C-alpha positions in Angstrom: 10.5 71.6 -40.4 13.4 72.3 -38.2 16.7 72.6 -40.4 19.3 70.2 -38.6 23.0 71.3 -38.9 24.9 69.1 -41.0 27.6 68.4 -38.1 24.6 66.0 -36.6 25.6 63.6 -39.2 28.9 63.2 -38.1 28.3 62.8 -34.4 28.4 58.9 -33.8 27.3 56.8 -30.2 27.8 54.6 -27.6 26.3 51.5 -28.9 26.0 49.5 -25.2 23.2 52.2 -24.4 21.6 50.7 -27.3 21.9 47.2 -26.9 21.0 48.0 -23.0 17.6 49.8 -24.3 16.9 46.7 -26.9 17.6 44.1 -23.7 15.3 46.4 -21.3 12.5 45.9 -24.6 12.6 42.6 -24.4 12.7 42.1 -20.6 9.7 44.1 -20.5 8.3 41.2 -22.8 8.8 39.0 -20.2 12.0 37.5 -21.3 15.4 37.0 -19.3 18.4 38.7 -20.5 22.0 38.2 -19.2 23.2 41.6 -19.3 27.1 41.2 -20.4 27.2 44.3 -22.7 27.6 47.7 -20.1 30.4 49.0 -19.0 29.2 49.6 -15.3 30.3 47.8 -12.1 27.8 45.7 -10.4 28.6 46.8 -7.0 27.1 49.9 -5.2 28.8 53.2 -4.2 31.0 52.5 -0.9 28.5 53.1 1.9 31.1 56.2 3.2 30.8 58.0 -0.1 27.3 57.8 -0.2 27.4 59.2 3.5 29.9 62.1 2.7 27.5 62.9 -0.4 24.2 63.1 1.7 26.1 64.8 4.5 27.4 67.3 1.8 23.7 67.7 0.9 22.8 68.7 4.5 25.6 71.2 4.7 24.6 73.5 1.7 26.8 71.9 -1.0 23.9 71.9 -3.3 25.0 75.4 -5.4 27.6 76.2 -8.0 31.2 75.5 -7.6 33.7 77.3 -9.6 33.8 76.2 -12.9 37.0 74.3 -12.5 35.6 72.5 -9.5 35.8 73.2 -5.5 39.2 73.9 -4.4 39.4 71.6 -1.7 38.6 68.6 -4.4 41.0 69.5 -6.6 43.7 69.9 -4.1 42.8 66.3 -3.2 42.8 64.6 -6.8 46.3 66.8 -7.4 47.8 64.9 -4.3 46.0 61.3 -5.3 47.1 62.0 -9.1 50.8 62.9 -7.8 51.3 59.4 -5.7 49.7 57.6 -7.9 51.0 58.6 -11.4 54.2 59.5 -10.6 54.5 62.9 -11.5 53.5 66.3 -9.5 50.2 68.0 -9.9 48.9 71.3 -8.5 45.3 72.0 -7.8 45.8 74.3 -10.7 46.3 71.4 -13.4 43.3 69.9 -12.5 39.4 70.6 -13.6 36.5 68.5 -12.3 33.7 67.7 -15.0 30.5 65.8 -14.8 32.0 62.7 -15.8 34.7 61.8 -18.0 33.4 62.5 -21.6 33.8 66.3 -21.1 37.5 65.8 -20.8 37.5 64.2 -24.3 35.4 66.8 -25.8 37.3 69.8 -24.4 40.7 68.3 -25.0 39.7 67.7 -28.8 37.7 71.1 -29.0 40.7 72.9 -27.4 44.2 71.5 -29.1 42.7 70.1 -33.0 41.2 72.7 -35.4 39.1 71.6 -38.6 41.3 69.8 -41.0 43.7 68.7 -38.5 44.3 64.7 -38.0 43.8 62.8 -34.6 45.3 59.2 -34.4 43.4 57.1 -31.9 42.9 53.2 -30.9 40.9 50.7 -32.9 38.7 49.1 -31.9 38.3 51.7 -29.1 35.9 53.7 -27.0 33.8 55.2 -29.9 33.5 58.2 -28.2 36.9 59.3 -29.4 36.0 59.0 -33.0 32.5 60.6 -32.8 34.0 63.9 -31.4 36.9 64.1 -33.7 34.5 63.9 -36.7 31.9 66.4 -34.9 34.5 69.1 -34.8 35.8 68.7 -38.4 39.0 66.9 -37.9 39.9 63.8 -39.4 40.1 60.4 -37.1 42.7 58.1 -38.2 42.5 54.5 -36.5 45.6 53.0 -34.8 44.9 49.3 -35.4 45.2 47.5 -32.0 46.7 44.1 -32.5 45.4 40.5 -30.8 49.0 39.3 -30.9 50.4 42.0 -29.0 47.7 41.7 -26.5 45.9 44.4 -28.2 48.6 47.2 -28.0 50.1 48.4 -31.1 53.6 48.4 -33.1 55.7 51.7 -32.8 56.2 51.4 -36.4 52.4 51.4 -37.2 52.2 54.7 -34.8 54.8 56.8 -37.1 53.5 55.2 -40.2 49.9 57.4 -39.6 52.2 60.2 -38.4 51.4 63.1 -41.0 52.6 67.1 -41.0 48.3 67.2 -40.1 48.6 65.0 -37.2 47.9 67.2 -33.7 46.6 64.6 -31.3 47.4 60.9 -30.3 44.7 59.4 -27.9 45.8 56.7 -25.6 43.4 54.3 -23.5 45.4 51.9 -21.0 43.7 49.5 -19.5 41.8 49.7 -22.8 37.9 49.4 -23.3 37.2 47.4 -25.3 39.9 44.7 -25.6 41.1 45.1 -21.5 44.9 45.6 -23.0 47.5 47.7 -21.1 50.2 49.5 -22.7 53.7 48.4 -21.5 56.4 50.9 -20.1 58.7 49.9 -22.9 56.3 51.0 -25.6 54.9 54.1 -23.7 58.8 55.3 -23.7 58.8 54.9 -27.4 55.5 56.5 -27.8 56.7 59.4 -25.9 60.1 59.8 -28.0 57.2 59.9 -31.1 55.1 62.6 -29.8 58.1 64.7 -28.7 59.8 64.6 -31.9 56.4 65.4 -33.7 54.9 67.7 -31.3 52.1 66.0 -30.5 49.2 66.2 -27.7 48.3 63.3 -26.0 45.1 62.9 -24.6 45.6 59.9 -22.0 42.4 58.0 -20.9 43.3 56.4 -17.8 39.8 55.7 -16.6 40.4 52.2 -16.1 44.1 53.0 -14.6 43.3 51.1 -10.8 41.8 48.1 -12.2 44.7 46.1 -13.3 46.0 42.3 -12.8 48.5 40.0 -12.8 51.5 41.8 -10.8 51.0 44.8 -14.0 51.6 48.4 -12.9 49.8 50.9 -14.4 52.3 53.6 -16.1 51.2 57.1 -17.4 52.5 58.7 -20.1 52.3 61.8 -18.6 55.2 60.5 -15.9 57.8 60.4 -18.6 60.5 62.6 -19.4 59.0 65.6 -21.5 55.4 64.6 -21.4 53.7 65.9 -18.3 53.2 69.5 -20.7 51.7 67.8 -23.8 49.8 65.0 -21.8 45.9 65.4 -20.8 45.0 62.7 -18.4 41.6 61.8 -18.1 40.3 60.1 -14.8 37.1 59.8 -13.0 35.7 58.2 -9.9 32.5 55.9 -12.6 34.4 52.6 -12.8 36.7 52.0 -9.5 34.5 53.6 -7.1 31.1 52.4 -8.9 30.3 56.2 -9.0 28.9 56.1 -12.6 25.3 58.0 -11.8 26.9 60.5 -9.8 28.6 62.0 -13.0 32.1 62.7 -11.7 35.5 62.8 -13.5 38.3 65.3 -14.1 41.4 66.1 -16.4 45.0 66.7 -15.4 46.9 69.2 -18.1 49.1 72.3 -17.9 48.1 75.5 -15.9 47.3 77.0 -19.5 45.2 74.5 -20.9 43.4 74.0 -17.4 42.5 77.5 -17.8 40.5 77.2 -21.5 39.0 73.9 -20.1 37.6 75.6 -17.7 36.3 78.4 -19.8 34.5 75.5 -22.2 33.2 74.2 -19.0 31.1 77.4 -18.1 30.1 77.5 -21.8 28.7 73.6 -21.5 28.3 72.5 -18.2 28.7 75.6 -15.9 30.5 72.8 -13.3 30.1 69.1 -11.7 27.7 69.4 -9.2 29.1 70.3 -5.6 27.9 67.3 -3.5 29.4 65.0 -5.7 32.8 66.5 -5.7 32.7 66.5 -1.8 31.7 62.9 -2.1 34.7 62.6 -4.4 37.3 63.6 -1.9 36.0 61.0 0.6 36.4 58.1 -2.4 39.8 59.0 -2.4 40.8 59.9 1.1 39.0 57.2 2.6 39.5 53.5 3.1 40.6 51.7 -0.2 39.8 48.2 0.6 36.2 48.3 -0.9 38.7 49.2 -4.3 40.9 46.1 -3.4 38.1 44.0 -3.0 36.2 45.1 -6.2 39.3 44.4 -8.3 39.9 40.8 -6.6 36.4 40.0 -7.6 36.5 41.2 -11.1 39.9 39.2 -11.3 37.9 35.9 -10.4 35.4 36.6 -13.0 37.8 37.1 -15.7 39.3 33.9 -15.4 36.0 32.5 -15.5 34.6 34.1 -18.8 38.1 33.4 -20.5 38.0 30.1 -19.5 34.4 29.9 -20.5 34.7 31.5 -23.7 37.8 29.4 -24.9 35.8 26.2 -24.6 33.1 27.7 -27.0 33.5 26.5 -30.5 34.7 29.0 -32.8 35.8 30.9 -30.0 39.4 32.2 -29.1 40.2 34.8 -25.8 42.6 36.5 -24.9 43.3 37.0 -21.5 43.3 40.8 -20.6 45.4 42.7 -18.1 42.8 45.2 -17.1 39.3 46.5 -17.0 36.4 44.4 -16.8 36.1 43.5 -20.4 36.9 40.4 -22.5 37.2 40.7 -26.9 37.3 37.2 -27.9 37.9 36.4 -31.7 34.9 34.3 -33.2 36.1 34.5 -36.8 35.8 30.5 -36.8 32.5 30.7 -36.0 32.3 32.2 -39.7 29.7 34.8 -38.5 29.9 38.4 -38.7 30.2 40.3 -35.4 27.0 42.1 -35.3 24.9 39.2 -36.9 26.1 37.2 -34.2 25.6 39.5 -31.4 22.2 40.7 -32.5 21.5 36.8 -32.4 22.8 36.1 -29.2 20.3 38.9 -27.7 17.4 37.8 -29.5 17.7 33.8 -29.4 20.1 33.3 -26.3 18.9 36.1 -24.1 22.3 37.3 -23.9 23.4 40.9 -24.4 26.9 41.6 -26.1 28.5 43.9 -28.1 29.6 43.4 -31.8 33.1 44.4 -32.2 32.1 47.0 -34.8 30.9 49.1 -32.2 34.4 50.0 -31.4 35.7 50.6 -35.0 36.1 48.7 -38.2 39.1 46.9 -36.6 36.5 45.4 -34.4 35.1 43.0 -37.0 36.0 39.5 -36.1 35.0 40.0 -32.3 32.5 40.8 -29.5 33.1 42.5 -26.3 31.5 40.9 -23.4 31.6 42.8 -19.9 32.4 40.8 -17.0 30.6 43.4 -14.7 28.2 40.6 -13.6 28.1 37.7 -10.9 29.5 34.6 -11.7 26.7 32.6 -11.8 25.3 35.2 -14.2 28.0 34.8 -16.4 27.7 30.9 -16.1 24.3 30.8 -17.6 25.3 33.2 -20.0 27.8 30.9 -21.4 25.5 28.1 -21.3 23.2 29.7 -23.3 25.7 30.9 -26.0 27.1 27.3 -26.3 23.4 26.1 -26.9 22.8 28.9 -29.2 26.2 27.9 -31.2 25.2 24.5 -31.4 21.5 25.4 -32.6 19.7 24.4 -29.8 17.1 26.6 -28.4 18.0 28.4 -25.5 14.7 29.0 -23.4 15.3 32.9 -21.9 
């Protein structure tokens, strides 16, 4: 028998992929499933980006790049972030990775020792807690409050800080709730982080998917924060490039060198031709993005209204991302029990709120990265299931 390291017991997972596998297995049995579980835009990568990637392959961008990324790609990202996030970025502050998850891993690995504490949003993206626990640090959940639009109270944050606290993780717009942290709260957070010398990992992967006149504010743009913030972003969500695996981090130059070293040890580099495609994505026409966000807004309004009409459901209207996080406590059922029931009995794939941490109990997450007709059918099936009626799927 091969010995398995104890640290593997501390490694978590992302339930969305597990539910997707279960849904695919049901489809293989001939059942029809409405997919409202996976955080992936249902739009194709823009044509100009696809063509740029194909051309890059033909032009020989099929070899290793420098570990931090191609210089022309780093320059494009630096310019883009400077223009969109409100603080100056140079190429030496950019590290390009295969997707955004390596930035999470590198940030926690580089800045947090065993026994240190990291405060993270809960309910929140499950990989935060997974990586914190995996390296032997302590994951400290910061409860997000439904009555605050799934933000948190600054006093709640202050109470969690101890002499062992090294890092605070922020995610805005947020997965799974769609919540957005306002500028006033971010200023308060910045003051706390400076006072306690905390590093901030700011996950801004949904920054450009935002509604109702809200403006995304990066905490890195606030006085004294650029040096202590690791900004995570990428191409998967806003450019529908999930399969291209292209993300990046922005950080001070000293940290960037360490991230590049970590990348050498883990992945070597991101694929060169995807980096060229990424240049076209941020430098090319942006009407694709605007149209997609407009469509997401229509879907958001539709699914929120539909969920609020269901017995036992209460759904806050999110300001960003493409998720809703309805409260289902009045159904009298636990989150995972109801999510499983909807999948197997109604043919609707959703995620239990507990997939995002203990404070997700009493909620479900639905992704509205699907068409309105499919969302409508999903809502009809859920209503029938809640009323105890048979659902043909």
